[in-house]
Z-matrix of the N, CA and C atoms (Angstrom, degrees):
N
C 1 1.468
C 2 1.525 1 109.05
N 3 1.316 2 116.42 1 122.31
C 4 1.458 3 120.18 2 176.98
C 5 1.499 4 109.54 3 -90.78
N 6 1.318 5 114.89 4 158.63
C 7 1.452 6 119.12 5 179.81
C 8 1.514 7 108.42 6 -131.18
N 9 1.329 8 115.33 7 147.26
C 10 1.457 9 120.85 8 -173.75
C 11 1.509 10 110.33 9 -115.88
N 12 1.329 11 117.76 10 127.63
C 13 1.454 12 121.56 11 176.80
C 14 1.514 13 108.35 12 -89.45
N 15 1.315 14 116.90 13 119.02
C 16 1.461 15 121.10 14 -173.85
C 17 1.517 16 111.48 15 -111.35
N 18 1.310 17 116.77 16 30.10
C 19 1.456 18 119.30 17 -175.47
C 20 1.519 19 112.25 18 -81.34
N 21 1.331 20 117.58 19 -14.38
C 22 1.446 21 120.86 20 -176.53
C 23 1.527 22 108.98 21 -127.29
N 24 1.329 23 114.88 22 168.53
C 25 1.444 24 120.45 23 171.72
C 26 1.513 25 114.67 24 72.67
N 27 1.343 26 116.00 25 -151.92
C 28 1.463 27 120.48 26 -171.69
C 29 1.517 28 114.05 27 -64.20
N 30 1.334 29 118.18 28 -27.55
C 31 1.467 30 119.24 29 179.14
C 32 1.529 31 110.52 30 -61.97
N 33 1.331 32 115.96 31 -48.51
C 34 1.466 33 119.61 32 179.94
C 35 1.527 34 111.24 33 -68.45
N 36 1.327 35 116.73 34 -36.74
C 37 1.467 36 119.86 35 178.55
C 38 1.525 37 110.74 36 -63.37
N 39 1.324 38 115.85 37 -42.22
C 40 1.461 39 119.59 38 175.67
C 41 1.519 40 110.82 39 -63.32
N 42 1.330 41 116.35 40 -41.21
C 43 1.458 42 119.86 41 177.26
C 44 1.515 43 111.90 42 -57.52
N 45 1.328 44 116.55 43 -42.24
C 46 1.460 45 120.54 44 179.62
C 47 1.528 46 110.88 45 -64.28
N 48 1.330 47 116.71 46 -45.40
C 49 1.466 48 120.57 47 -179.42
C 50 1.519 49 111.25 48 -64.83
N 51 1.333 50 116.07 49 -39.56
C 52 1.465 51 119.46 50 -179.63
C 53 1.521 52 112.08 51 -76.01
N 54 1.303 53 117.50 52 -16.49
C 55 1.463 54 120.64 53 171.29
C 56 1.531 55 109.93 54 -80.50
N 57 1.326 56 116.11 55 -42.67
C 58 1.458 57 120.69 56 -177.21
C 59 1.530 58 112.26 57 -68.47
N 60 1.335 59 117.46 58 -36.98
C 61 1.459 60 120.75 59 -176.33
C 62 1.522 61 113.80 60 -56.27
N 63 1.336 62 118.49 61 -57.03
C 64 1.468 63 119.49 62 179.03
C 65 1.524 64 113.26 63 -63.30
N 66 1.347 65 116.62 64 -38.23
C 67 1.462 66 119.06 65 -179.98
C 68 1.528 67 110.65 66 -64.76
N 69 1.325 68 116.40 67 -41.25
C 70 1.465 69 121.20 68 176.80
C 71 1.530 70 110.31 69 -61.30
N 72 1.312 71 116.57 70 -46.26
C 73 1.462 72 122.15 71 179.96
C 74 1.523 73 111.05 72 -58.91
N 75 1.316 74 116.67 73 -50.56
C 76 1.467 75 120.75 74 -177.08
C 77 1.523 76 111.70 75 -66.78
N 78 1.339 77 116.56 76 -35.05
C 79 1.460 78 120.11 77 177.32
C 80 1.523 79 110.54 78 -65.83
N 81 1.338 80 116.78 79 -46.36
C 82 1.465 81 120.30 80 178.82
C 83 1.521 82 110.83 81 -61.74
N 84 1.315 83 116.83 82 -40.09
C 85 1.462 84 120.81 83 178.98
C 86 1.523 85 110.99 84 -62.59
N 87 1.327 86 116.48 85 -45.18
C 88 1.465 87 120.37 86 -178.58
C 89 1.526 88 111.24 87 -65.29
N 90 1.333 89 116.89 88 -41.95
C 91 1.464 90 120.81 89 -179.83
C 92 1.526 91 110.40 90 -64.26
N 93 1.337 92 116.64 91 -47.28
C 94 1.465 93 120.21 92 -179.58
C 95 1.529 94 111.09 93 -63.36
N 96 1.327 95 116.93 94 -37.04
C 97 1.469 96 120.53 95 -178.32
C 98 1.522 97 112.12 96 -66.68
N 99 1.342 98 117.07 97 -33.06
C 100 1.467 99 119.55 98 -178.64
C 101 1.528 100 111.70 99 -66.75
N 102 1.339 101 117.09 100 -25.73
C 103 1.468 102 120.50 101 -178.29
C 104 1.525 103 112.70 102 -93.31
N 105 1.319 104 117.28 103 -6.55
C 106 1.463 105 122.79 104 -176.91
C 107 1.525 106 108.08 105 -93.43
N 108 1.348 107 118.92 106 109.17
C 109 1.471 108 120.85 107 -176.77
C 110 1.531 109 112.45 108 -57.63
N 111 1.318 110 115.95 109 123.57
C 112 1.454 111 120.37 110 175.83
C 113 1.514 112 115.51 111 72.50
N 114 1.322 113 117.12 112 14.91
C 115 1.467 114 118.97 113 -177.84
C 116 1.522 115 110.71 114 -64.96
N 117 1.323 116 116.26 115 137.14
C 118 1.464 117 122.04 116 -179.90
C 119 1.523 118 110.11 117 -122.70
N 120 1.324 119 116.20 118 126.39
C 121 1.460 120 120.48 119 175.65
C 122 1.530 121 110.79 120 -65.58
N 123 1.319 122 116.96 121 -21.12
C 124 1.465 123 120.99 122 -177.71
C 125 1.521 124 112.41 123 -85.24
N 126 1.317 125 117.60 124 -41.25
C 127 1.466 126 119.98 125 -171.88
C 128 1.526 127 114.37 126 -106.42
N 129 1.319 128 118.30 127 -23.33
C 130 1.464 129 120.59 128 178.06
C 131 1.524 130 110.46 129 -89.22
N 132 1.331 131 115.02 130 150.74
C 133 1.459 132 120.12 131 172.39
C 134 1.525 133 109.35 132 -78.91
N 135 1.326 134 115.32 133 155.68
C 136 1.464 135 119.24 134 178.13
C 137 1.521 136 110.02 135 -60.72
N 138 1.333 137 116.63 136 -44.65
C 139 1.464 138 120.10 137 -175.30
C 140 1.519 139 113.31 138 -68.03
N 141 1.344 140 118.35 139 -12.25
C 142 1.468 141 119.76 140 172.65
C 143 1.526 142 110.37 141 -57.70
N 144 1.325 143 115.86 142 -31.16
C 145 1.471 144 120.48 143 -179.04
C 146 1.523 145 112.25 144 -69.38
N 147 1.343 146 117.47 145 -18.49
C 148 1.456 147 120.52 146 -178.04
C 149 1.511 148 114.58 147 -98.93
N 150 1.336 149 117.34 148 4.29
C 151 1.473 150 121.11 149 -178.36
C 152 1.528 151 109.73 150 -81.80
N 153 1.338 152 118.10 151 123.40
C 154 1.466 153 120.21 152 -175.85
C 155 1.524 154 114.45 153 -79.39
N 156 1.331 155 117.80 154 -18.91
C 157 1.464 156 121.04 155 -174.43
C 158 1.523 157 111.14 156 -104.74
N 159 1.318 158 115.59 157 143.27
C 160 1.459 159 119.92 158 172.11
C 161 1.526 160 109.28 159 -75.18
N 162 1.322 161 115.74 160 146.60
C 163 1.453 162 119.09 161 178.82
C 164 1.512 163 111.31 162 168.25
N 165 1.311 164 115.24 163 -171.11
C 166 1.462 165 121.95 164 178.04
C 167 1.524 166 107.69 165 -126.96
N 168 1.326 167 115.88 166 128.65
C 169 1.457 168 121.45 167 -179.11
C 170 1.524 169 108.94 168 -134.04
N 171 1.324 170 115.88 169 118.75
C 172 1.477 171 121.54 170 -179.04
C 173 1.525 172 111.57 171 53.01
N 174 1.337 173 115.66 172 37.88
C 175 1.455 174 120.70 173 177.38
C 176 1.509 175 115.08 174 83.76
N 177 1.333 176 117.88 175 -2.11
C 178 1.464 177 121.61 176 179.38
C 179 1.521 178 109.47 177 -99.49
N 180 1.326 179 116.34 178 130.26
C 181 1.463 180 121.14 179 175.91
C 182 1.522 181 108.43 180 -78.03
N 183 1.332 182 116.17 181 127.44
C 184 1.461 183 121.83 182 -179.53
C 185 1.522 184 109.51 183 -108.36
N 186 1.312 185 116.16 184 121.89
C 187 1.467 186 121.42 185 -179.80
C 188 1.523 187 108.15 186 -159.79
N 189 1.334 188 115.99 187 84.27
C 190 1.464 189 121.10 188 -175.05
C 191 1.527 190 110.93 189 -117.38
N 192 1.334 191 117.74 190 91.15
C 193 1.463 192 120.40 191 -179.72
C 194 1.529 193 113.16 192 -59.43
N 195 1.334 194 117.11 193 -30.65
C 196 1.466 195 120.89 194 -178.59
C 197 1.526 196 111.01 195 -103.92
N 198 1.335 197 115.62 196 41.33
C 199 1.465 198 120.30 197 -179.57
C 200 1.523 199 112.17 198 -58.70
N 201 1.335 200 116.71 199 -34.37
C 202 1.465 201 119.77 200 -179.39
C 203 1.526 202 111.40 201 -64.41
N 204 1.320 203 116.53 202 -31.72
C 205 1.469 204 120.23 203 178.73
C 206 1.524 205 110.12 204 -65.63
N 207 1.335 206 116.97 205 -45.73
C 208 1.467 207 119.59 206 -179.92
C 209 1.515 208 111.17 207 -65.24
N 210 1.315 209 116.88 208 -41.04
C 211 1.459 210 119.30 209 179.48
C 212 1.526 211 111.28 210 -66.15
N 213 1.332 212 116.38 211 -33.02
C 214 1.464 213 119.49 212 173.41
C 215 1.527 214 110.50 213 -65.80
N 216 1.323 215 116.25 214 -32.40
C 217 1.462 216 120.21 215 176.45
C 218 1.514 217 111.72 216 -65.67
N 219 1.331 218 116.60 217 -45.13
C 220 1.465 219 120.48 218 177.38
C 221 1.529 220 110.81 219 -58.92
N 222 1.325 221 115.04 220 -54.36
C 223 1.465 222 120.31 221 -174.36
C 224 1.525 223 110.92 222 -65.82
N 225 1.324 224 116.66 223 -42.75
C 226 1.459 225 120.39 224 -178.99
C 227 1.513 226 112.47 225 -62.65
N 228 1.333 227 117.18 226 -41.72
C 229 1.470 228 119.80 227 179.62
C 230 1.520 229 110.52 228 -61.37
N 231 1.327 230 116.28 229 -44.53
C 232 1.456 231 119.47 230 -179.50
C 233 1.513 232 112.86 231 -63.26
N 234 1.321 233 116.47 232 -43.48
C 235 1.462 234 120.37 233 -178.51
C 236 1.520 235 111.07 234 -67.66
N 237 1.326 236 117.85 235 -43.16
C 238 1.463 237 120.64 236 179.73
C 239 1.523 238 111.24 237 -63.44
N 240 1.330 239 117.03 238 -39.69
C 241 1.463 240 118.84 239 177.79
C 242 1.525 241 110.95 240 -64.01
N 243 1.342 242 116.52 241 -46.31
C 244 1.461 243 119.84 242 -177.78
C 245 1.524 244 111.46 243 -64.26
N 246 1.324 245 117.36 244 -40.54
C 247 1.466 246 120.09 245 177.65
C 248 1.524 247 110.87 246 -59.97
N 249 1.327 248 116.31 247 -42.96
C 250 1.456 249 119.71 248 178.32
C 251 1.513 250 111.76 249 -61.70
N 252 1.323 251 116.61 250 -40.90
C 253 1.457 252 120.58 251 179.19
C 254 1.524 253 111.22 252 -66.14
N 255 1.320 254 116.93 253 -42.27
C 256 1.468 255 121.17 254 179.98
C 257 1.527 256 110.78 255 -60.85
N 258 1.328 257 117.32 256 -38.57
C 259 1.465 258 120.40 257 179.28
C 260 1.526 259 112.10 258 -61.44
N 261 1.322 260 116.83 259 -28.41
C 262 1.465 261 120.38 260 -177.82
C 263 1.524 262 113.30 261 -84.25
N 264 1.315 263 117.67 262 -19.31
C 265 1.463 264 120.44 263 -171.57
C 266 1.527 265 113.86 264 -54.49
N 267 1.345 266 120.01 265 -42.80
C 268 1.467 267 118.53 266 179.60
C 269 1.526 268 113.44 267 -63.26
N 270 1.329 269 117.94 268 -20.89
C 271 1.460 270 121.75 269 -178.29
C 272 1.526 271 113.17 270 -92.38
N 273 1.312 272 118.21 271 -5.04
C 274 1.458 273 121.44 272 -173.54
C 275 1.523 274 110.96 273 -108.69
N 276 1.330 275 116.34 274 131.40
C 277 1.456 276 120.92 275 173.74
C 278 1.524 277 108.83 276 -73.30
N 279 1.324 278 116.38 277 146.66
C 280 1.465 279 120.21 278 -176.30
C 281 1.528 280 111.09 279 -80.78
N 282 1.300 281 115.93 280 70.03
C 283 1.454 282 121.16 281 172.44
C 284 1.527 283 108.94 282 -84.86
N 285 1.319 284 116.15 283 172.78
C 286 1.465 285 120.13 284 179.19
C 287 1.519 286 111.16 285 -61.90
N 288 1.341 287 117.07 286 -40.05
C 289 1.464 288 119.85 287 -178.45
C 290 1.522 289 111.39 288 -67.90
N 291 1.325 290 117.02 289 -35.75
C 292 1.464 291 120.13 290 178.05
C 293 1.528 292 110.20 291 -68.98
N 294 1.327 293 116.82 292 -40.63
C 295 1.465 294 120.23 293 177.29
C 296 1.525 295 110.89 294 -59.41
N 297 1.332 296 116.30 295 -43.59
C 298 1.465 297 119.98 296 177.64
C 299 1.523 298 111.25 297 -64.57
N 300 1.331 299 116.87 298 -38.56
C 301 1.467 300 120.60 299 177.78
C 302 1.526 301 110.55 300 -60.27
N 303 1.319 302 116.70 301 -43.95
C 304 1.465 303 121.10 302 179.80
C 305 1.530 304 110.53 303 -63.65
N 306 1.332 305 116.26 304 -45.99
C 307 1.467 306 120.53 305 -178.18
C 308 1.527 307 111.02 306 -62.57
N 309 1.330 308 116.23 307 -51.93
C 310 1.461 309 119.09 308 -177.04
C 311 1.525 310 111.55 309 -69.56
N 312 1.326 311 117.01 310 -32.92
C 313 1.461 312 119.66 311 176.53
C 314 1.520 313 111.61 312 -63.69
N 315 1.340 314 116.10 313 -42.66
C 316 1.466 315 120.30 314 178.35
C 317 1.528 316 110.81 315 -66.55
N 318 1.338 317 116.57 316 -40.82
C 319 1.465 318 119.95 317 179.52
C 320 1.524 319 111.56 318 -65.44
N 321 1.333 320 116.88 319 -36.76
C 322 1.465 321 119.27 320 175.96
C 323 1.520 322 110.40 321 -60.19
N 324 1.331 323 116.13 322 -45.43
C 325 1.463 324 119.50 323 -179.17
C 326 1.522 325 111.14 324 -63.72
N 327 1.332 326 117.11 325 -45.74
C 328 1.466 327 120.33 326 177.65
C 329 1.525 328 110.25 327 -57.28
N 330 1.325 329 116.19 328 -43.65
C 331 1.456 330 120.35 329 -177.59
C 332 1.508 331 113.56 330 -64.42
N 333 1.316 332 116.85 331 -49.40
C 334 1.464 333 118.85 332 -175.31
C 335 1.522 334 111.26 333 -71.69
N 336 1.337 335 117.28 334 -29.37
C 337 1.466 336 119.63 335 174.40
C 338 1.528 337 109.88 336 -68.05
N 339 1.326 338 117.33 337 -39.87
C 340 1.466 339 120.38 338 175.93
C 341 1.524 340 111.39 339 -59.40
N 342 1.328 341 116.94 340 -41.21
C 343 1.464 342 120.70 341 178.36
C 344 1.523 343 110.35 342 -59.10
N 345 1.336 344 116.72 343 -39.03
C 346 1.457 345 120.95 344 -179.51
C 347 1.517 346 113.76 345 -76.18
N 348 1.328 347 116.56 346 -31.19
C 349 1.465 348 120.93 347 -176.46
C 350 1.527 349 111.58 348 -85.41
N 351 1.329 350 116.87 349 -34.31
C 352 1.469 351 121.72 350 -179.02
C 353 1.529 352 108.30 351 -116.05
N 354 1.321 353 118.46 352 93.21
C 355 1.471 354 121.21 353 -176.21
C 356 1.529 355 112.53 354 -64.71
N 357 1.316 356 115.27 355 156.71
C 358 1.462 357 120.73 356 176.38
C 359 1.512 358 111.02 357 -85.86
N 360 1.314 359 116.49 358 63.87
C 361 1.467 360 122.22 359 -173.73
C 362 1.522 361 111.63 360 -98.73
N 363 1.333 362 115.24 361 164.59
C 364 1.464 363 120.86 362 176.27
C 365 1.522 364 110.33 363 -62.87
N 366 1.329 365 116.43 364 -37.92
C 367 1.463 366 120.25 365 178.97
C 368 1.523 367 111.03 366 -61.58
N 369 1.327 368 117.02 367 -41.25
C 370 1.461 369 120.01 368 -179.58
C 371 1.526 370 112.25 369 -72.81
N 372 1.327 371 116.84 370 -23.30
C 373 1.467 372 119.67 371 172.12
C 374 1.524 373 109.49 372 -65.18
N 375 1.330 374 116.50 373 -43.05
C 376 1.465 375 121.11 374 -176.79
C 377 1.526 376 112.25 375 -73.41
N 378 1.344 377 117.64 376 -35.07
C 379 1.469 378 118.76 377 -177.40
C 380 1.529 379 113.45 378 -91.85
N 381 1.310 380 117.15 379 -0.61
C 382 1.460 381 120.77 380 175.55
C 383 1.513 382 115.64 381 90.65
N 384 1.325 383 117.42 382 -8.56
C 385 1.462 384 119.81 383 -178.95
C 386 1.526 385 112.95 384 -69.96
N 387 1.332 386 116.52 385 -13.13
C 388 1.460 387 119.40 386 179.96
C 389 1.531 388 111.10 387 -60.65
N 390 1.340 389 116.57 388 -24.13
C 391 1.467 390 119.56 389 178.19
C 392 1.524 391 110.68 390 -62.17
N 393 1.338 392 117.12 391 -36.71
C 394 1.465 393 120.75 392 178.03
C 395 1.521 394 110.85 393 -69.83
N 396 1.319 395 115.95 394 -36.49
C 397 1.466 396 119.55 395 176.36
C 398 1.530 397 110.05 396 -63.94
N 399 1.330 398 115.92 397 -44.81
C 400 1.457 399 119.81 398 178.99
C 401 1.516 400 112.35 399 -63.35
N 402 1.339 401 116.45 400 -41.21
C 403 1.460 402 120.26 401 176.82
C 404 1.522 403 110.73 402 -61.92
N 405 1.334 404 115.71 403 -42.28
C 406 1.459 405 119.66 404 179.10
C 407 1.515 406 112.15 405 -61.58
N 408 1.327 407 116.46 406 -43.76
C 409 1.463 408 120.16 407 179.38
C 410 1.523 409 110.88 408 -63.18
N 411 1.334 410 116.25 409 -41.95
C 412 1.468 411 120.10 410 178.64
C 413 1.524 412 110.95 411 -61.49
N 414 1.328 413 116.92 412 -48.24
C 415 1.465 414 120.70 413 -178.98
C 416 1.521 415 111.43 414 -63.40
N 417 1.326 416 116.42 415 -42.41
C 418 1.464 417 119.93 416 -178.13
C 419 1.522 418 111.15 417 -62.52
N 420 1.333 419 116.53 418 -45.88
C 421 1.463 420 120.29 419 -175.98
C 422 1.526 421 111.38 420 -75.04
N 423 1.329 422 116.98 421 -50.83
C 424 1.464 423 120.00 422 -176.62
C 425 1.526 424 111.39 423 -65.49
N 426 1.321 425 116.95 424 -48.29
C 427 1.462 426 119.61 425 -177.89
C 428 1.522 427 111.55 426 -68.21
N 429 1.330 428 117.19 427 -37.43
C 430 1.459 429 119.54 428 178.07
C 431 1.514 430 112.00 429 -61.33
N 432 1.321 431 117.26 430 -44.66
C 433 1.462 432 119.98 431 -179.92
C 434 1.524 433 111.87 432 -71.51
N 435 1.324 434 118.01 433 -30.45
C 436 1.462 435 120.22 434 173.41
C 437 1.522 436 110.75 435 -66.32
N 438 1.321 437 117.22 436 -38.55
C 439 1.465 438 120.60 437 175.15
C 440 1.523 439 110.11 438 -58.92
N 441 1.327 440 116.53 439 -45.50
C 442 1.466 441 120.12 440 179.83
C 443 1.523 442 111.35 441 -58.77
N 444 1.329 443 117.04 442 -36.84
C 445 1.463 444 121.43 443 -177.49
C 446 1.525 445 112.16 444 -73.02
N 447 1.338 446 117.67 445 -40.98
C 448 1.466 447 119.95 446 -171.92
C 449 1.520 448 114.18 447 -97.29
N 450 1.331 449 118.23 448 -17.19
C 451 1.467 450 120.19 449 -170.63
C 452 1.522 451 113.11 450 -66.73
N 453 1.327 452 118.21 451 -31.58
C 454 1.456 453 119.49 452 -179.49
C 455 1.509 454 112.09 453 -57.19
N 456 1.319 455 116.36 454 -41.33
C 457 1.464 456 120.79 455 177.81
C 458 1.525 457 110.63 456 -72.05
N 459 1.328 458 117.16 457 -43.89
C 460 1.466 459 121.50 458 -178.08
C 461 1.519 460 111.97 459 -61.14
N 462 1.342 461 116.47 460 -38.11
C 463 1.464 462 121.60 461 -176.08
C 464 1.526 463 112.66 462 -96.93
N 465 1.324 464 117.38 463 6.86
C 466 1.463 465 122.62 464 176.68
C 467 1.522 466 111.78 465 59.08
N 468 1.311 467 116.15 466 44.14
C 469 1.458 468 121.34 467 179.85
C 470 1.528 469 110.70 468 -79.41
N 471 1.321 470 115.18 469 165.32
C 472 1.460 471 120.87 470 178.12
C 473 1.524 472 110.40 471 -67.49
N 474 1.321 473 115.63 472 164.76
C 475 1.456 474 120.25 473 -179.10
C 476 1.508 475 113.15 474 -58.91
N 477 1.328 476 117.46 475 -39.76
C 478 1.464 477 120.91 476 -178.72
C 479 1.523 478 111.03 477 -64.38
N 480 1.327 479 116.93 478 -41.07
C 481 1.463 480 120.53 479 179.98
C 482 1.527 481 110.19 480 -69.03
N 483 1.325 482 116.35 481 -39.21
C 484 1.469 483 119.42 482 177.24
C 485 1.525 484 110.88 483 -60.63
N 486 1.323 485 116.02 484 -46.72
C 487 1.470 486 119.64 485 -178.78
C 488 1.521 487 111.45 486 -64.06
N 489 1.331 488 116.27 487 -35.06
C 490 1.467 489 119.74 488 176.06
C 491 1.522 490 110.47 489 -62.14
N 492 1.331 491 116.52 490 -42.66
C 493 1.462 492 120.76 491 177.47
C 494 1.512 493 112.31 492 -62.87
N 495 1.344 494 116.22 493 -42.82
C 496 1.472 495 119.32 494 177.95
C 497 1.527 496 110.59 495 -60.46
N 498 1.327 497 115.61 496 -45.36
C 499 1.466 498 119.86 497 -178.11
C 500 1.524 499 111.19 498 -63.07
N 501 1.339 500 116.63 499 -47.96
C 502 1.461 501 120.14 500 -177.90
C 503 1.523 502 111.28 501 -64.67
N 504 1.335 503 117.08 502 -42.73
C 505 1.459 504 119.85 503 178.85
C 506 1.515 505 112.19 504 -62.98
N 507 1.331 506 116.38 505 -43.95
C 508 1.468 507 120.24 506 178.49
C 509 1.524 508 111.07 507 -63.88
N 510 1.334 509 116.44 508 -40.31
C 511 1.461 510 120.50 509 177.62
C 512 1.523 511 110.80 510 -63.24
N 513 1.331 512 116.19 511 -39.20
C 514 1.458 513 120.11 512 178.30
C 515 1.517 514 112.24 513 -62.70
N 516 1.335 515 116.88 514 -44.54
C 517 1.462 516 120.26 515 178.85
C 518 1.523 517 111.41 516 -66.55
N 519 1.325 518 117.01 517 -40.48
C 520 1.465 519 120.14 518 178.49
C 521 1.525 520 110.65 519 -62.41
N 522 1.325 521 116.43 520 -41.38
C 523 1.466 522 120.73 521 179.36
C 524 1.521 523 111.10 522 -65.29
N 525 1.341 524 116.69 523 -40.10
C 526 1.463 525 120.34 524 178.09
C 527 1.525 526 110.90 525 -63.18
N 528 1.329 527 116.49 526 -39.82
C 529 1.464 528 120.10 527 178.52
C 530 1.525 529 111.14 528 -64.76
N 531 1.325 530 116.59 529 -41.66
C 532 1.466 531 120.46 530 179.33
C 533 1.529 532 111.13 531 -68.69
N 534 1.333 533 116.39 532 -31.14
C 535 1.466 534 120.27 533 174.61
C 536 1.526 535 110.51 534 -63.52
N 537 1.319 536 116.63 535 -41.88
C 538 1.465 537 120.79 536 -176.73
C 539 1.526 538 112.11 537 -64.46
N 540 1.334 539 116.52 538 -30.60
C 541 1.474 540 119.02 539 -179.62
C 542 1.525 541 111.80 540 -101.30
N 543 1.346 542 116.34 541 4.95
C 544 1.473 543 122.08 542 177.59
C 545 1.528 544 111.10 543 53.77
N 546 1.324 545 115.71 544 50.47
C 547 1.462 546 121.22 545 -172.35
C 548 1.523 547 112.26 546 -82.92
N 549 1.290 548 117.94 547 119.11
C 550 1.456 549 127.36 548 165.74
C 551 1.528 550 114.36 549 61.74
N 552 1.346 551 117.21 550 -64.69
C 553 1.461 552 121.29 551 -175.98
C 554 1.527 553 110.79 552 -89.07
N 555 1.343 554 117.89 553 158.89
C 556 1.468 555 120.93 554 177.45
C 557 1.529 556 111.73 555 -59.85
N 558 1.329 557 115.67 556 151.76
C 559 1.466 558 121.13 557 -175.87
C 560 1.524 559 113.23 558 -57.92
N 561 1.325 560 116.80 559 -36.74
C 562 1.459 561 119.40 560 -177.81
C 563 1.516 562 112.96 561 -60.50
N 564 1.316 563 116.71 562 -32.35
C 565 1.467 564 120.62 563 179.47
C 566 1.521 565 110.39 564 -70.31
N 567 1.340 566 116.75 565 -47.90
C 568 1.461 567 119.53 566 -179.74
C 569 1.527 568 111.29 567 -65.62
N 570 1.344 569 116.46 568 -38.73
C 571 1.465 570 118.28 569 179.43
C 572 1.521 571 110.66 570 -63.13
N 573 1.310 572 116.63 571 -45.45
C 574 1.462 573 119.33 572 -179.80
C 575 1.528 574 111.58 573 -64.97
N 576 1.323 575 116.20 574 -36.78
C 577 1.462 576 118.83 575 177.40
C 578 1.527 577 110.86 576 -62.70
N 579 1.337 578 117.19 577 -35.77
C 580 1.466 579 120.24 578 -179.36
C 581 1.523 580 112.18 579 -75.68
N 582 1.322 581 117.15 580 -24.47
C 583 1.470 582 122.03 581 -179.83
C 584 1.525 583 111.46 582 -92.33
N 585 1.308 584 116.58 583 -44.36
C 586 1.463 585 120.61 584 -175.49
C 587 1.522 586 113.00 585 -66.89
N 588 1.344 587 117.54 586 -21.80
C 589 1.463 588 118.92 587 178.07
C 590 1.525 589 111.05 588 -61.61
N 591 1.334 590 116.68 589 -41.03
C 592 1.467 591 119.23 590 178.70
C 593 1.521 592 110.98 591 -69.64
N 594 1.326 593 116.83 592 -38.30
C 595 1.461 594 119.62 593 176.83
C 596 1.525 595 110.19 594 -62.52
N 597 1.330 596 116.28 595 -41.37
C 598 1.465 597 120.29 596 178.75
C 599 1.519 598 110.73 597 -63.66
N 600 1.332 599 116.27 598 -40.44
C 601 1.471 600 118.98 599 177.72
C 602 1.528 601 110.78 600 -61.47
N 603 1.324 602 116.92 601 -42.72
C 604 1.465 603 119.78 602 178.48
C 605 1.526 604 111.09 603 -58.83
N 606 1.321 605 116.48 604 -43.31
C 607 1.466 606 120.09 605 -178.38
C 608 1.527 607 111.10 606 -65.98
N 609 1.325 608 116.83 607 -40.99
C 610 1.469 609 120.31 608 178.36
C 611 1.524 610 110.29 609 -63.15
N 612 1.320 611 116.37 610 -47.71
C 613 1.461 612 120.86 611 -178.79
C 614 1.520 613 111.04 612 -66.43
N 615 1.324 614 116.59 613 -39.71
C 616 1.466 615 120.67 614 178.25
C 617 1.520 616 110.91 615 -60.38
N 618 1.314 617 116.99 616 -40.73
C 619 1.468 618 120.80 617 179.63
C 620 1.527 619 110.81 618 -62.03
N 621 1.318 620 116.46 619 -41.88
C 622 1.465 621 120.26 620 178.46
C 623 1.527 622 110.54 621 -62.42
N 624 1.330 623 116.41 622 -46.30
C 625 1.464 624 120.53 623 -177.82
C 626 1.522 625 111.93 624 -67.92
N 627 1.323 626 117.35 625 -39.96
C 628 1.460 627 120.68 626 -178.87
C 629 1.525 628 112.18 627 -70.20
N 630 1.318 629 116.86 628 -32.05
C 631 1.461 630 120.04 629 178.47
C 632 1.514 631 111.42 630 -73.97
N 633 1.327 632 116.30 631 -13.27
C 634 1.453 633 118.96 632 -178.42
C 635 1.505 634 112.05 633 66.62
N 636 1.335 635 116.34 634 29.11
C 637 1.459 636 119.90 635 -178.73
C 638 1.521 637 109.97 636 -60.39
N 639 1.318 638 114.91 637 134.60
C 640 1.459 639 119.32 638 174.45
C 641 1.512 640 108.11 639 -76.37
N 642 1.310 641 116.26 640 119.77
C 643 1.460 642 120.23 641 -178.21
C 644 1.512 643 108.92 642 -118.21
N 645 1.307 644 118.53 643 149.06
C 646 1.455 645 120.81 644 -176.26
C 647 1.509 646 112.57 645 -68.58
N 648 1.327 647 115.74 646 137.20
C 649 1.458 648 120.81 647 173.46
C 650 1.519 649 108.12 648 -88.18
N 651 1.307 650 115.45 649 68.84
C 652 1.454 651 120.34 650 -178.39
C 653 1.511 652 111.03 651 -77.32
N 654 1.325 653 117.97 652 174.67
C 655 1.459 654 121.00 653 178.93
C 656 1.511 655 111.27 654 -64.69
N 657 1.321 656 115.88 655 143.54
C 658 1.456 657 120.96 656 179.74
C 659 1.516 658 111.31 657 -111.10
């Protein structure tokens, strides 16, 4: 069994980018939420923070003075994740799992950037652009959690890290399903659970890469 030292080069650079992405996202979310009167992490959707217009949508009052900050959070997270993935490509053999990682990683970035570029506003509901926002949210959540599930194998991570990815990805999908049926808890909780699982996976993986942990190059 060979072991790979990932303390230098693209592994650590990817770790840094994947650490910065979630932190940037959460910081932008917190800043935008402080300026939104009465904003609730439990009952409001995350994308409510990115709506530039005041109004009421599905019974939720929308008033986000710092909407640009939240949209920068969406777009920045996607770009930082994709950059980190691109840095790893020369080091990865083109196996089926790596191909899936590339596809779902790119789709996650496309999705979350769409969420930032096309807000979930009342105006976009009327002009039809809300369909692009919905598509973006679907791609960001589904593809992000699929990345969490498959990346451990693609990146030759240890068994513990792989299992963490499986758990977080499965939790993300379960939360998304419960959000769709509005089960028991407020929508904002289920939505955040479906989104934060991918952010948590990035932070876990980033820590492994930044520490330069020697991980087994097992079969993929």
